[in-house]
C-alpha positions as CSV (number, residue, x, y, z in Angstrom):
1,G,136.9,105.4,-47.4
2,G,133.8,105.1,-49.5
3,S,130.7,103.1,-48.6
4,R,132.6,99.8,-48.9
5,G,135.2,100.9,-46.4
6,R,132.7,101.9,-43.7
7,H,131.5,98.3,-43.3
8,R,135.0,97.0,-42.6
9,R,135.7,96.6,-38.9
10,R,138.7,95.1,-37.1
11,L,138.1,92.7,-34.3
12,S,140.9,91.5,-32.0
13,L,139.1,88.3,-31.0
14,P,141.1,85.1,-31.0
15,V,139.8,82.5,-33.5
16,P,140.3,79.0,-32.1
17,R,141.7,76.4,-34.6
18,P,140.3,72.9,-34.8
19,T,142.6,70.3,-33.2
20,G,141.5,67.6,-35.6
21,V,139.0,66.5,-38.1
22,Q,135.5,66.2,-36.8
23,Y,132.3,65.0,-38.5
24,G,128.7,65.8,-37.9
25,S,125.3,66.2,-39.4
26,N,122.4,68.6,-39.6
27,V,119.8,67.4,-37.1
28,N,117.4,70.3,-37.3
29,R,114.5,68.2,-38.7
30,L,114.6,66.0,-35.6
31,F,113.8,69.1,-33.4
32,D,112.3,71.8,-35.7
33,D,109.6,69.6,-37.1
34,R,108.3,68.8,-33.7
35,S,106.8,65.6,-35.1
36,Y,109.4,63.1,-33.7
37,T,108.9,61.5,-30.3
38,L,111.6,61.5,-27.7
39,P,112.4,57.8,-28.4
40,Q,112.6,58.5,-32.1
41,I,115.0,61.4,-31.4
42,D,117.1,59.2,-29.1
43,A,117.3,56.5,-31.8
44,Q,118.4,58.9,-34.5
45,L,121.0,60.5,-32.3
46,T,122.3,57.1,-31.1
47,A,122.7,56.1,-34.8
48,L,124.4,59.4,-35.6
49,R,126.9,59.0,-32.8
50,A,127.6,55.4,-33.8
51,T,128.9,56.7,-37.2
52,G,131.7,58.5,-35.3
53,A,130.0,61.9,-35.6
54,T,130.7,64.3,-32.8
55,I,128.9,67.5,-34.1
56,A,125.2,68.1,-34.6
57,R,124.1,71.3,-36.3
58,T,120.7,72.6,-35.5
59,D,118.8,75.9,-35.0
60,T,118.2,78.0,-32.1
61,L,115.2,79.9,-33.3
62,W,115.1,83.5,-32.0
63,E,111.4,83.6,-32.9
64,A,110.7,80.7,-30.5
65,V,113.1,81.7,-27.8
66,E,112.2,85.3,-27.4
67,P,108.5,85.8,-28.3
68,A,108.5,89.2,-26.6
69,P,111.4,91.6,-26.0
70,G,113.5,90.3,-23.0
71,H,111.2,87.4,-22.3
72,Y,113.1,84.1,-22.9
73,V,111.5,80.7,-23.2
74,W,114.2,78.1,-23.2
75,G,112.2,74.8,-23.2
76,F,112.9,74.0,-26.8
77,D,116.6,74.7,-26.6
78,D,116.9,72.9,-23.3
79,L,115.5,69.8,-25.0
80,V,118.1,70.2,-27.8
81,A,121.0,70.8,-25.5
82,E,120.1,67.8,-23.2
83,S,119.4,65.4,-26.1
84,L,122.7,66.2,-27.8
85,A,124.7,66.2,-24.6
86,R,123.4,62.8,-23.6
87,H,124.7,61.4,-26.9
88,G,128.1,63.1,-26.7
89,L,127.3,65.4,-29.6
90,Q,128.6,68.9,-29.7
91,W,125.9,71.4,-30.7
92,L,126.9,73.6,-33.6
93,A,124.3,76.2,-32.8
94,L,122.7,77.9,-35.8
95,L,121.5,81.3,-34.5
96,D,118.8,82.4,-36.8
97,Y,115.5,84.0,-37.8
98,S,114.1,87.1,-36.4
99,A,111.4,87.2,-33.7
100,A,108.2,88.6,-35.2
101,W,108.5,91.7,-33.1
102,A,112.0,92.4,-34.4
103,R,111.7,91.9,-38.1
104,A,112.9,94.6,-40.4
105,Q,110.2,93.4,-42.9
106,P,107.1,92.6,-40.9
107,G,105.3,89.6,-42.3
108,L,108.4,88.0,-43.9
109,L,109.3,84.9,-42.0
110,H,113.1,85.1,-42.8
111,S,113.4,88.9,-42.5
112,P,116.6,90.1,-41.0
113,P,116.2,92.0,-37.7
114,R,115.6,95.7,-37.6
115,S,118.4,96.0,-35.1
116,P,121.6,93.9,-35.1
117,A,121.9,94.8,-31.4
118,Q,118.7,93.0,-30.5
119,F,119.7,89.8,-32.3
120,A,123.1,90.1,-30.7
121,A,121.5,90.3,-27.2
122,F,119.5,87.1,-28.0
123,A,122.8,85.4,-29.1
124,A,124.6,86.5,-25.9
125,A,121.7,85.2,-23.8
126,F,121.9,81.9,-25.6
127,A,125.7,81.7,-25.2
128,A,125.4,82.6,-21.5
129,R,123.0,79.7,-21.0
130,Y,124.5,76.9,-23.2
131,G,128.1,78.0,-23.8
132,R,131.0,77.0,-21.5
133,G,130.1,77.5,-17.9
134,G,126.6,78.3,-18.9
135,T,123.6,78.5,-16.6
136,F,122.0,75.5,-18.2
137,W,124.9,73.2,-17.4
138,R,125.3,74.5,-13.8
139,A,121.5,74.0,-13.2
140,H,121.6,70.4,-14.5
141,P,124.7,68.6,-13.2
142,E,123.0,65.3,-14.0
143,I,123.4,66.1,-17.8
144,P,126.8,65.6,-19.3
145,D,128.5,69.0,-19.7
146,V,128.8,69.4,-23.5
147,P,128.6,73.1,-23.9
148,V,128.1,74.9,-27.3
149,R,131.6,75.8,-28.5
150,T,130.7,76.9,-32.1
151,Y,128.1,79.4,-33.1
152,E,126.9,80.0,-36.7
153,V,125.3,83.4,-37.3
154,W,122.2,83.1,-39.5
155,N,121.6,80.5,-42.3
156,E,122.5,81.3,-45.9
157,P,122.2,85.1,-45.9
158,D,123.3,85.0,-49.5
159,N,120.0,83.3,-50.4
160,G,116.8,85.4,-50.8
161,E,114.8,82.6,-49.2
162,F,116.6,83.0,-45.9
163,W,117.4,86.7,-45.9
164,Q,114.2,88.3,-47.2
165,P,113.4,90.1,-49.3
166,A,116.9,89.9,-50.8
167,P,120.5,89.3,-49.7
168,N,122.3,92.3,-48.3
169,P,126.0,91.6,-47.6
170,A,126.6,94.9,-45.7
171,A,123.6,94.3,-43.4
172,Y,124.7,90.7,-42.8
173,A,128.2,92.0,-41.9
174,D,126.8,94.4,-39.3
175,L,124.7,91.5,-37.9
176,Y,127.6,89.2,-37.8
177,L,130.0,91.6,-36.1
178,A,127.5,92.7,-33.5
179,T,126.7,89.1,-32.7
180,R,130.3,88.0,-32.6
181,A,131.2,90.7,-30.2
182,A,128.2,90.0,-27.9
183,I,128.9,86.3,-27.8
184,A,132.6,86.9,-27.1
185,R,131.7,88.9,-24.0
186,V,130.1,85.8,-22.4
187,D,131.9,82.9,-24.2
188,R,135.1,82.6,-26.2
189,G,133.7,79.9,-28.5
190,E,134.3,79.9,-32.2
191,I,131.9,82.1,-34.0
192,G,131.4,81.2,-37.6
193,R,129.9,83.0,-40.5
194,A,126.7,81.7,-42.0
195,S,126.7,78.8,-44.4
196,C,126.3,80.0,-47.9
197,R,125.2,78.3,-51.1
198,E,127.9,77.1,-53.5
């Protein structure tokens, strides 16, 4: 009962367990800054892979992918998926940041979405494209098939810089649960909670 109890939901989704230790790195600056050339990105990913890393964590920015409701522009994410796959790096996809048209707080860059369902629809479209058996991999058989298997929902929602104007655990829980369910309908990958500050 009470207001705390109403945000508790039970999901019967299997949670895959890692089979061994894997290492990786954030590579979002390589892509998000849009200042690196393709040869520079290639050199950095080659160096990362040479360390034994198998995971690369970077954003898929809702604001870039869906500039208008239902209109998806995949070019940026296609570049990320192809670049990582060609280096044998698994994309730990960080699903984040509201499209301008969907922000609960217009004008705030890191506002949560007005509707968790709209964010979840974006996440499901992303998973259907880049997850296991995704349309991107089927359309590009010349690219090594290294689908996204792990999805991270938002970045640091406990930090007012990334969940503006202030953290809201109940709202994040609603967003996470809606997103987890939407992804699970198209891909049984691991769906992680957001990274949080220590």
